[in-house]
mmCIF file of the N, C-alpha and C atoms, coordinates in Angstrom:
data_MODEL
# 
_entry.id   MODEL 
# 
loop_
_atom_site.group_PDB 
_atom_site.id 
_atom_site.type_symbol 
_atom_site.label_atom_id 
_atom_site.label_alt_id 
_atom_site.label_comp_id 
_atom_site.label_asym_id 
_atom_site.label_entity_id 
_atom_site.label_seq_id 
_atom_site.pdbx_PDB_ins_code 
_atom_site.Cartn_x 
_atom_site.Cartn_y 
_atom_site.Cartn_z 
_atom_site.occupancy 
_atom_site.B_iso_or_equiv 
_atom_site.pdbx_formal_charge 
_atom_site.auth_seq_id 
_atom_site.auth_comp_id 
_atom_site.auth_asym_id 
_atom_site.auth_atom_id 
_atom_site.pdbx_PDB_model_num 
ATOM 1   N N  . MET A 1 1  ? 118.555 150.262 120.634 1.00 0.00 ? 1  MET A N  1 
ATOM 2   C CA . MET A 1 1  ? 118.554 148.988 119.854 1.00 0.00 ? 1  MET A CA 1 
ATOM 3   C C  . MET A 1 1  ? 119.557 148.049 120.501 1.00 0.00 ? 1  MET A C  1 
ATOM 4   N N  . PRO A 1 2  ? 118.840 146.821 120.860 1.00 0.00 ? 2  PRO A N  1 
ATOM 5   C CA . PRO A 1 2  ? 119.529 145.989 121.696 1.00 0.00 ? 2  PRO A CA 1 
ATOM 6   C C  . PRO A 1 2  ? 120.699 145.456 120.837 1.00 0.00 ? 2  PRO A C  1 
ATOM 7   N N  . ASP A 1 3  ? 121.848 144.845 121.437 1.00 0.00 ? 3  ASP A N  1 
ATOM 8   C CA . ASP A 1 3  ? 122.811 144.080 120.913 1.00 0.00 ? 3  ASP A CA 1 
ATOM 9   C C  . ASP A 1 3  ? 122.513 142.605 120.631 1.00 0.00 ? 3  ASP A C  1 
ATOM 10  N N  . HIS A 1 4  ? 122.567 142.045 119.733 1.00 0.00 ? 4  HIS A N  1 
ATOM 11  C CA . HIS A 1 4  ? 122.287 140.562 119.643 1.00 0.00 ? 4  HIS A CA 1 
ATOM 12  C C  . HIS A 1 4  ? 123.643 139.859 119.306 1.00 0.00 ? 4  HIS A C  1 
ATOM 13  N N  . SER A 1 5  ? 123.780 138.695 120.156 1.00 0.00 ? 5  SER A N  1 
ATOM 14  C CA . SER A 1 5  ? 124.928 138.062 120.039 1.00 0.00 ? 5  SER A CA 1 
ATOM 15  C C  . SER A 1 5  ? 124.805 136.925 118.858 1.00 0.00 ? 5  SER A C  1 
ATOM 16  N N  . THR A 1 6  ? 123.657 136.511 118.372 1.00 0.00 ? 6  THR A N  1 
ATOM 17  C CA . THR A 1 6  ? 123.472 135.778 117.423 1.00 0.00 ? 6  THR A CA 1 
ATOM 18  C C  . THR A 1 6  ? 123.146 136.485 116.127 1.00 0.00 ? 6  THR A C  1 
ATOM 19  N N  . SER A 1 7  ? 123.411 135.994 114.967 1.00 0.00 ? 7  SER A N  1 
ATOM 20  C CA . SER A 1 7  ? 123.119 136.566 113.590 1.00 0.00 ? 7  SER A CA 1 
ATOM 21  C C  . SER A 1 7  ? 121.744 136.388 113.358 1.00 0.00 ? 7  SER A C  1 
ATOM 22  N N  . ALA A 1 8  ? 121.007 137.596 112.757 1.00 0.00 ? 8  ALA A N  1 
ATOM 23  C CA . ALA A 1 8  ? 119.648 137.396 112.477 1.00 0.00 ? 8  ALA A CA 1 
ATOM 24  C C  . ALA A 1 8  ? 119.555 136.821 110.968 1.00 0.00 ? 8  ALA A C  1 
ATOM 25  N N  . VAL A 1 9  ? 120.416 136.801 110.213 1.00 0.00 ? 9  VAL A N  1 
ATOM 26  C CA . VAL A 1 9  ? 120.336 136.460 108.983 1.00 0.00 ? 9  VAL A CA 1 
ATOM 27  C C  . VAL A 1 9  ? 120.616 134.912 108.936 1.00 0.00 ? 9  VAL A C  1 
ATOM 28  N N  . PRO A 1 10 ? 119.587 134.032 108.287 1.00 0.00 ? 10 PRO A N  1 
ATOM 29  C CA . PRO A 1 10 ? 119.949 132.599 108.220 1.00 0.00 ? 10 PRO A CA 1 
ATOM 30  C C  . PRO A 1 10 ? 121.031 132.333 107.180 1.00 0.00 ? 10 PRO A C  1 
ATOM 31  N N  . GLY A 1 11 ? 121.815 131.312 107.491 1.00 0.00 ? 11 GLY A N  1 
ATOM 32  C CA . GLY A 1 11 ? 122.865 131.015 106.462 1.00 0.00 ? 11 GLY A CA 1 
ATOM 33  C C  . GLY A 1 11 ? 124.195 131.737 106.864 1.00 0.00 ? 11 GLY A C  1 
ATOM 34  N N  . THR A 1 12 ? 124.281 132.536 107.756 1.00 0.00 ? 12 THR A N  1 
ATOM 35  C CA . THR A 1 12 ? 125.438 133.140 108.224 1.00 0.00 ? 12 THR A CA 1 
ATOM 36  C C  . THR A 1 12 ? 125.969 132.402 109.680 1.00 0.00 ? 12 THR A C  1 
ATOM 37  N N  . PRO A 1 13 ? 127.300 132.323 109.781 1.00 0.00 ? 13 PRO A N  1 
ATOM 38  C CA . PRO A 1 13 ? 127.802 131.555 110.888 1.00 0.00 ? 13 PRO A CA 1 
ATOM 39  C C  . PRO A 1 13 ? 127.529 132.235 112.251 1.00 0.00 ? 13 PRO A C  1 
ATOM 40  N N  . ASP A 1 14 ? 127.271 131.437 113.292 1.00 0.00 ? 14 ASP A N  1 
ATOM 41  C CA . ASP A 1 14 ? 127.082 132.039 114.613 1.00 0.00 ? 14 ASP A CA 1 
ATOM 42  C C  . ASP A 1 14 ? 128.440 132.413 115.260 1.00 0.00 ? 14 ASP A C  1 
ATOM 43  N N  . ALA A 1 15 ? 128.359 132.862 116.364 1.00 0.00 ? 15 ALA A N  1 
ATOM 44  C CA . ALA A 1 15 ? 129.677 133.441 117.088 1.00 0.00 ? 15 ALA A CA 1 
ATOM 45  C C  . ALA A 1 15 ? 130.369 131.963 117.378 1.00 0.00 ? 15 ALA A C  1 
ATOM 46  N N  . THR A 1 16 ? 129.649 130.951 117.741 1.00 0.00 ? 16 THR A N  1 
ATOM 47  C CA . THR A 1 16 ? 130.419 129.729 118.150 1.00 0.00 ? 16 THR A CA 1 
ATOM 48  C C  . THR A 1 16 ? 131.014 128.928 116.820 1.00 0.00 ? 16 THR A C  1 
ATOM 49  N N  . ASP A 1 17 ? 130.478 129.226 115.763 1.00 0.00 ? 17 ASP A N  1 
ATOM 50  C CA . ASP A 1 17 ? 130.992 128.596 114.436 1.00 0.00 ? 17 ASP A CA 1 
ATOM 51  C C  . ASP A 1 17 ? 132.070 129.367 113.841 1.00 0.00 ? 17 ASP A C  1 
ATOM 52  N N  . ALA A 1 18 ? 132.322 130.739 114.554 1.00 0.00 ? 18 ALA A N  1 
ATOM 53  C CA . ALA A 1 18 ? 133.468 131.667 113.849 1.00 0.00 ? 18 ALA A CA 1 
ATOM 54  C C  . ALA A 1 18 ? 134.601 130.963 114.206 1.00 0.00 ? 18 ALA A C  1 
ATOM 55  N N  . ASP A 1 19 ? 134.792 130.311 115.451 1.00 0.00 ? 19 ASP A N  1 
ATOM 56  C CA . ASP A 1 19 ? 136.102 129.765 115.875 1.00 0.00 ? 19 ASP A CA 1 
ATOM 57  C C  . ASP A 1 19 ? 136.423 128.510 115.015 1.00 0.00 ? 19 ASP A C  1 
ATOM 58  N N  . ALA A 1 20 ? 135.419 127.784 114.642 1.00 0.00 ? 20 ALA A N  1 
ATOM 59  C CA . ALA A 1 20 ? 135.886 126.468 113.983 1.00 0.00 ? 20 ALA A CA 1 
ATOM 60  C C  . ALA A 1 20 ? 136.119 126.748 112.515 1.00 0.00 ? 20 ALA A C  1 
ATOM 61  N N  . PRO A 1 21 ? 137.071 126.079 111.970 1.00 0.00 ? 21 PRO A N  1 
ATOM 62  C CA . PRO A 1 21 ? 137.293 126.045 110.406 1.00 0.00 ? 21 PRO A CA 1 
ATOM 63  C C  . PRO A 1 21 ? 136.040 125.613 109.673 1.00 0.00 ? 21 PRO A C  1 
ATOM 64  N N  . PRO A 1 22 ? 136.058 126.127 108.378 1.00 0.00 ? 22 PRO A N  1 
ATOM 65  C CA . PRO A 1 22 ? 134.912 125.567 107.752 1.00 0.00 ? 22 PRO A CA 1 
ATOM 66  C C  . PRO A 1 22 ? 135.117 124.132 107.382 1.00 0.00 ? 22 PRO A C  1 
ATOM 67  N N  . PRO A 1 23 ? 133.884 123.274 107.388 1.00 0.00 ? 23 PRO A N  1 
ATOM 68  C CA . PRO A 1 23 ? 134.075 121.987 107.113 1.00 0.00 ? 23 PRO A CA 1 
ATOM 69  C C  . PRO A 1 23 ? 134.608 121.450 105.763 1.00 0.00 ? 23 PRO A C  1 
ATOM 70  N N  . THR A 1 24 ? 134.562 122.373 104.816 1.00 0.00 ? 24 THR A N  1 
ATOM 71  C CA . THR A 1 24 ? 134.998 121.943 103.394 1.00 0.00 ? 24 THR A CA 1 
ATOM 72  C C  . THR A 1 24 ? 136.395 122.074 103.224 1.00 0.00 ? 24 THR A C  1 
ATOM 73  N N  . SER A 1 25 ? 137.059 123.105 104.112 1.00 0.00 ? 25 SER A N  1 
ATOM 74  C CA . SER A 1 25 ? 138.529 123.391 103.995 1.00 0.00 ? 25 SER A CA 1 
ATOM 75  C C  . SER A 1 25 ? 139.355 122.320 104.740 1.00 0.00 ? 25 SER A C  1 
ATOM 76  N N  . ARG A 1 26 ? 140.546 122.195 104.044 1.00 0.00 ? 26 ARG A N  1 
ATOM 77  C CA . ARG A 1 26 ? 141.455 121.199 104.792 1.00 0.00 ? 26 ARG A CA 1 
ATOM 78  C C  . ARG A 1 26 ? 142.611 121.997 105.081 1.00 0.00 ? 26 ARG A C  1 
ATOM 79  N N  . THR A 1 27 ? 143.241 121.862 106.334 1.00 0.00 ? 27 THR A N  1 
ATOM 80  C CA . THR A 1 27 ? 144.424 122.510 106.714 1.00 0.00 ? 27 THR A CA 1 
ATOM 81  C C  . THR A 1 27 ? 145.665 121.936 106.005 1.00 0.00 ? 27 THR A C  1 
ATOM 82  N N  . TYR A 1 28 ? 146.436 122.778 105.568 1.00 0.00 ? 28 TYR A N  1 
ATOM 83  C CA . TYR A 1 28 ? 147.745 122.408 104.848 1.00 0.00 ? 28 TYR A CA 1 
ATOM 84  C C  . TYR A 1 28 ? 148.879 122.327 105.822 1.00 0.00 ? 28 TYR A C  1 
ATOM 85  N N  . VAL A 1 29 ? 149.350 121.305 105.856 1.00 0.00 ? 29 VAL A N  1 
ATOM 86  C CA . VAL A 1 29 ? 150.585 120.739 106.706 1.00 0.00 ? 29 VAL A CA 1 
ATOM 87  C C  . VAL A 1 29 ? 151.541 120.244 105.708 1.00 0.00 ? 29 VAL A C  1 
ATOM 88  N N  . GLU A 1 30 ? 152.784 120.975 105.686 1.00 0.00 ? 30 GLU A N  1 
ATOM 89  C CA . GLU A 1 30 ? 154.032 120.575 105.009 1.00 0.00 ? 30 GLU A CA 1 
ATOM 90  C C  . GLU A 1 30 ? 154.743 119.765 105.883 1.00 0.00 ? 30 GLU A C  1 
ATOM 91  N N  . ASN A 1 31 ? 154.870 118.385 105.603 1.00 0.00 ? 31 ASN A N  1 
ATOM 92  C CA . ASN A 1 31 ? 155.443 117.338 106.494 1.00 0.00 ? 31 ASN A CA 1 
ATOM 93  C C  . ASN A 1 31 ? 156.759 116.697 105.709 1.00 0.00 ? 31 ASN A C  1 
ATOM 94  N N  . LYS A 1 32 ? 156.938 117.193 104.475 1.00 0.00 ? 32 LYS A N  1 
ATOM 95  C CA . LYS A 1 32 ? 158.127 116.718 103.593 1.00 0.00 ? 32 LYS A CA 1 
ATOM 96  C C  . LYS A 1 32 ? 158.572 117.912 102.930 1.00 0.00 ? 32 LYS A C  1 
ATOM 97  N N  . PRO A 1 33 ? 160.057 117.908 102.657 1.00 0.00 ? 33 PRO A N  1 
ATOM 98  C CA . PRO A 1 33 ? 160.638 118.931 101.819 1.00 0.00 ? 33 PRO A CA 1 
ATOM 99  C C  . PRO A 1 33 ? 160.368 118.923 100.471 1.00 0.00 ? 33 PRO A C  1 
ATOM 100 N N  . PRO A 1 34 ? 160.359 120.066 99.881  1.00 0.00 ? 34 PRO A N  1 
ATOM 101 C CA . PRO A 1 34 ? 160.029 120.126 98.407  1.00 0.00 ? 34 PRO A CA 1 
ATOM 102 C C  . PRO A 1 34 ? 161.053 119.150 97.403  1.00 0.00 ? 34 PRO A C  1 
ATOM 103 N N  . ARG A 1 35 ? 160.320 118.833 96.451  1.00 0.00 ? 35 ARG A N  1 
ATOM 104 C CA . ARG A 1 35 ? 161.027 117.926 95.503  1.00 0.00 ? 35 ARG A CA 1 
ATOM 105 C C  . ARG A 1 35 ? 162.235 118.378 95.039  1.00 0.00 ? 35 ARG A C  1 
ATOM 106 N N  . GLY A 1 36 ? 162.264 119.766 94.780  1.00 0.00 ? 36 GLY A N  1 
ATOM 107 C CA . GLY A 1 36 ? 163.503 120.473 94.257  1.00 0.00 ? 36 GLY A CA 1 
ATOM 108 C C  . GLY A 1 36 ? 164.654 120.310 95.122  1.00 0.00 ? 36 GLY A C  1 
ATOM 109 N N  . LEU A 1 37 ? 164.489 120.201 96.357  1.00 0.00 ? 37 LEU A N  1 
ATOM 110 C CA . LEU A 1 37 ? 165.535 120.090 97.242  1.00 0.00 ? 37 LEU A CA 1 
ATOM 111 C C  . LEU A 1 37 ? 166.538 118.817 97.072  1.00 0.00 ? 37 LEU A C  1 
ATOM 112 N N  . TYR A 1 38 ? 165.606 117.731 96.963  1.00 0.00 ? 38 TYR A N  1 
ATOM 113 C CA . TYR A 1 38 ? 166.324 116.401 96.483  1.00 0.00 ? 38 TYR A CA 1 
ATOM 114 C C  . TYR A 1 38 ? 167.007 116.402 95.158  1.00 0.00 ? 38 TYR A C  1 
ATOM 115 N N  . VAL A 1 39 ? 166.527 117.194 94.321  1.00 0.00 ? 39 VAL A N  1 
ATOM 116 C CA . VAL A 1 39 ? 167.215 117.232 92.934  1.00 0.00 ? 39 VAL A CA 1 
ATOM 117 C C  . VAL A 1 39 ? 168.437 118.062 93.071  1.00 0.00 ? 39 VAL A C  1 
ATOM 118 N N  . ARG A 1 40 ? 168.359 119.193 93.713  1.00 0.00 ? 40 ARG A N  1 
ATOM 119 C CA . ARG A 1 40 ? 169.551 119.947 94.022  1.00 0.00 ? 40 ARG A CA 1 
ATOM 120 C C  . ARG A 1 40 ? 170.819 119.111 94.783  1.00 0.00 ? 40 ARG A C  1 
ATOM 121 N N  . VAL A 1 41 ? 170.278 118.372 95.819  1.00 0.00 ? 41 VAL A N  1 
ATOM 122 C CA . VAL A 1 41 ? 171.338 117.620 96.624  1.00 0.00 ? 41 VAL A CA 1 
ATOM 123 C C  . VAL A 1 41 ? 171.850 116.685 95.703  1.00 0.00 ? 41 VAL A C  1 
ATOM 124 N N  . PHE A 1 42 ? 171.121 115.916 94.706  1.00 0.00 ? 42 PHE A N  1 
ATOM 125 C CA . PHE A 1 42 ? 171.652 114.941 94.006  1.00 0.00 ? 42 PHE A CA 1 
ATOM 126 C C  . PHE A 1 42 ? 172.728 115.556 93.008  1.00 0.00 ? 42 PHE A C  1 
ATOM 127 N N  . ILE A 1 43 ? 172.371 116.712 92.367  1.00 0.00 ? 43 ILE A N  1 
ATOM 128 C CA . ILE A 1 43 ? 173.362 117.253 91.538  1.00 0.00 ? 43 ILE A CA 1 
ATOM 129 C C  . ILE A 1 43 ? 174.728 117.784 92.184  1.00 0.00 ? 43 ILE A C  1 
ATOM 130 N N  . TYR A 1 44 ? 174.716 118.314 93.448  1.00 0.00 ? 44 TYR A N  1 
ATOM 131 C CA . TYR A 1 44 ? 175.681 118.724 94.215  1.00 0.00 ? 44 TYR A CA 1 
ATOM 132 C C  . TYR A 1 44 ? 176.485 117.458 94.591  1.00 0.00 ? 44 TYR A C  1 
ATOM 133 N N  . VAL A 1 45 ? 175.836 116.289 95.032  1.00 0.00 ? 45 VAL A N  1 
ATOM 134 C CA . VAL A 1 45 ? 176.783 115.173 95.193  1.00 0.00 ? 45 VAL A CA 1 
ATOM 135 C C  . VAL A 1 45 ? 177.479 114.636 94.104  1.00 0.00 ? 45 VAL A C  1 
ATOM 136 N N  . VAL A 1 46 ? 176.783 114.601 92.985  1.00 0.00 ? 46 VAL A N  1 
ATOM 137 C CA . VAL A 1 46 ? 177.367 113.970 91.763  1.00 0.00 ? 46 VAL A CA 1 
ATOM 138 C C  . VAL A 1 46 ? 178.475 114.917 91.156  1.00 0.00 ? 46 VAL A C  1 
ATOM 139 N N  . ALA A 1 47 ? 178.250 116.303 91.265  1.00 0.00 ? 47 ALA A N  1 
ATOM 140 C CA . ALA A 1 47 ? 179.358 117.387 90.752  1.00 0.00 ? 47 ALA A CA 1 
ATOM 141 C C  . ALA A 1 47 ? 180.535 117.220 91.845  1.00 0.00 ? 47 ALA A C  1 
ATOM 142 N N  . THR A 1 48 ? 180.329 116.830 93.040  1.00 0.00 ? 48 THR A N  1 
ATOM 143 C CA . THR A 1 48 ? 181.516 116.733 93.986  1.00 0.00 ? 48 THR A CA 1 
ATOM 144 C C  . THR A 1 48 ? 182.288 115.349 93.645  1.00 0.00 ? 48 THR A C  1 
ATOM 145 N N  . HIS A 1 49 ? 181.591 114.436 93.441  1.00 0.00 ? 49 HIS A N  1 
ATOM 146 C CA . HIS A 1 49 ? 182.494 112.920 92.912  1.00 0.00 ? 49 HIS A CA 1 
ATOM 147 C C  . HIS A 1 49 ? 183.002 113.289 91.731  1.00 0.00 ? 49 HIS A C  1 
ATOM 148 N N  . VAL A 1 50 ? 182.470 114.001 90.711  1.00 0.00 ? 50 VAL A N  1 
ATOM 149 C CA . VAL A 1 50 ? 183.193 114.292 89.361  1.00 0.00 ? 50 VAL A CA 1 
ATOM 150 C C  . VAL A 1 50 ? 184.230 114.996 89.668  1.00 0.00 ? 50 VAL A C  1 
ATOM 151 N N  . LEU A 1 51 ? 184.405 115.913 90.431  1.00 0.00 ? 51 LEU A N  1 
ATOM 152 C CA . LEU A 1 51 ? 185.288 116.970 90.849  1.00 0.00 ? 51 LEU A CA 1 
ATOM 153 C C  . LEU A 1 51 ? 186.559 116.319 91.363  1.00 0.00 ? 51 LEU A C  1 
ATOM 154 N N  . LEU A 1 52 ? 186.183 115.279 92.424  1.00 0.00 ? 52 LEU A N  1 
ATOM 155 C CA . LEU A 1 52 ? 187.232 114.565 93.194  1.00 0.00 ? 52 LEU A CA 1 
ATOM 156 C C  . LEU A 1 52 ? 187.903 113.628 92.236  1.00 0.00 ? 52 LEU A C  1 
ATOM 157 N N  . ALA A 1 53 ? 186.989 112.862 91.351  1.00 0.00 ? 53 ALA A N  1 
ATOM 158 C CA . ALA A 1 53 ? 187.663 112.056 90.371  1.00 0.00 ? 53 ALA A CA 1 
ATOM 159 C C  . ALA A 1 53 ? 188.629 112.750 89.458  1.00 0.00 ? 53 ALA A C  1 
ATOM 160 N N  . PHE A 1 54 ? 188.208 113.980 88.980  1.00 0.00 ? 54 PHE A N  1 
ATOM 161 C CA . PHE A 1 54 ? 189.006 114.594 88.140  1.00 0.00 ? 54 PHE A CA 1 
ATOM 162 C C  . PHE A 1 54 ? 190.398 115.040 88.820  1.00 0.00 ? 54 PHE A C  1 
ATOM 163 N N  . MET A 1 55 ? 190.430 115.483 90.151  1.00 0.00 ? 55 MET A N  1 
ATOM 164 C CA . MET A 1 55 ? 191.608 116.020 90.732  1.00 0.00 ? 55 MET A CA 1 
ATOM 165 C C  . MET A 1 55 ? 192.308 114.548 90.925  1.00 0.00 ? 55 MET A C  1 
ATOM 166 N N  . SER A 1 56 ? 191.807 113.392 91.109  1.00 0.00 ? 56 SER A N  1 
ATOM 167 C CA . SER A 1 56 ? 192.647 112.219 91.316  1.00 0.00 ? 56 SER A CA 1 
ATOM 168 C C  . SER A 1 56 ? 193.328 111.928 90.035  1.00 0.00 ? 56 SER A C  1 
ATOM 169 N N  . VAL A 1 57 ? 192.852 112.109 88.846  1.00 0.00 ? 57 VAL A N  1 
ATOM 170 C CA . VAL A 1 57 ? 193.247 111.889 87.626  1.00 0.00 ? 57 VAL A CA 1 
ATOM 171 C C  . VAL A 1 57 ? 194.489 112.868 87.368  1.00 0.00 ? 57 VAL A C  1 
ATOM 172 N N  . LEU A 1 58 ? 194.450 114.095 87.802  1.00 0.00 ? 58 LEU A N  1 
ATOM 173 C CA . LEU A 1 58 ? 195.518 115.125 87.682  1.00 0.00 ? 58 LEU A CA 1 
ATOM 174 C C  . LEU A 1 58 ? 196.497 114.748 88.618  1.00 0.00 ? 58 LEU A C  1 
ATOM 175 N N  . VAL A 1 59 ? 196.349 114.220 89.924  1.00 0.00 ? 59 VAL A N  1 
ATOM 176 C CA . VAL A 1 59 ? 197.403 113.948 90.813  1.00 0.00 ? 59 VAL A CA 1 
ATOM 177 C C  . VAL A 1 59 ? 198.067 112.665 90.311  1.00 0.00 ? 59 VAL A C  1 
ATOM 178 N N  . TYR A 1 60 ? 197.340 111.555 89.609  1.00 0.00 ? 60 TYR A N  1 
ATOM 179 C CA . TYR A 1 60 ? 198.020 110.620 89.035  1.00 0.00 ? 60 TYR A CA 1 
ATOM 180 C C  . TYR A 1 60 ? 198.867 110.936 87.894  1.00 0.00 ? 60 TYR A C  1 
ATOM 181 N N  . ALA A 1 61 ? 198.293 111.725 87.137  1.00 0.00 ? 61 ALA A N  1 
ATOM 182 C CA . ALA A 1 61 ? 199.036 112.345 85.962  1.00 0.00 ? 61 ALA A CA 1 
ATOM 183 C C  . ALA A 1 61 ? 200.458 112.916 86.299  1.00 0.00 ? 61 ALA A C  1 
ATOM 184 N N  . ALA A 1 62 ? 200.365 113.850 87.333  1.00 0.00 ? 62 ALA A N  1 
ATOM 185 C CA . ALA A 1 62 ? 201.547 114.479 87.789  1.00 0.00 ? 62 ALA A CA 1 
ATOM 186 C C  . ALA A 1 62 ? 202.603 113.652 88.469  1.00 0.00 ? 62 ALA A C  1 
ATOM 187 N N  . LYS A 1 63 ? 202.137 112.593 89.063  1.00 0.00 ? 63 LYS A N  1 
ATOM 188 C CA . LYS A 1 63 ? 203.139 111.595 89.784  1.00 0.00 ? 63 LYS A CA 1 
ATOM 189 C C  . LYS A 1 63 ? 203.812 110.767 88.753  1.00 0.00 ? 63 LYS A C  1 
ATOM 190 N N  . THR A 1 64 ? 203.112 110.368 87.698  1.00 0.00 ? 64 THR A N  1 
ATOM 191 C CA . THR A 1 64 ? 203.759 109.555 86.599  1.00 0.00 ? 64 THR A CA 1 
ATOM 192 C C  . THR A 1 64 ? 204.775 110.268 85.775  1.00 0.00 ? 64 THR A C  1 
ATOM 193 N N  . ARG A 1 65 ? 204.687 111.468 85.768  1.00 0.00 ? 65 ARG A N  1 
ATOM 194 C CA . ARG A 1 65 ? 205.757 112.342 84.978  1.00 0.00 ? 65 ARG A CA 1 
ATOM 195 C C  . ARG A 1 65 ? 207.186 112.436 85.490  1.00 0.00 ? 65 ARG A C  1 
# 
């Protein structure tokens, strides 16, 4: 039985088409960070500013006594 390099069944990809991606699929490329990262950074920045403001009020209250 001889080896055939091409497929005998029509509709199946050849050996040359096996290397190429299917034409209907798109390659996923992540070129921007997830949205949750921005929300987390925003919360951390706001929390840090609130903490610093509260500490400033405590320092002011301690100095005025």
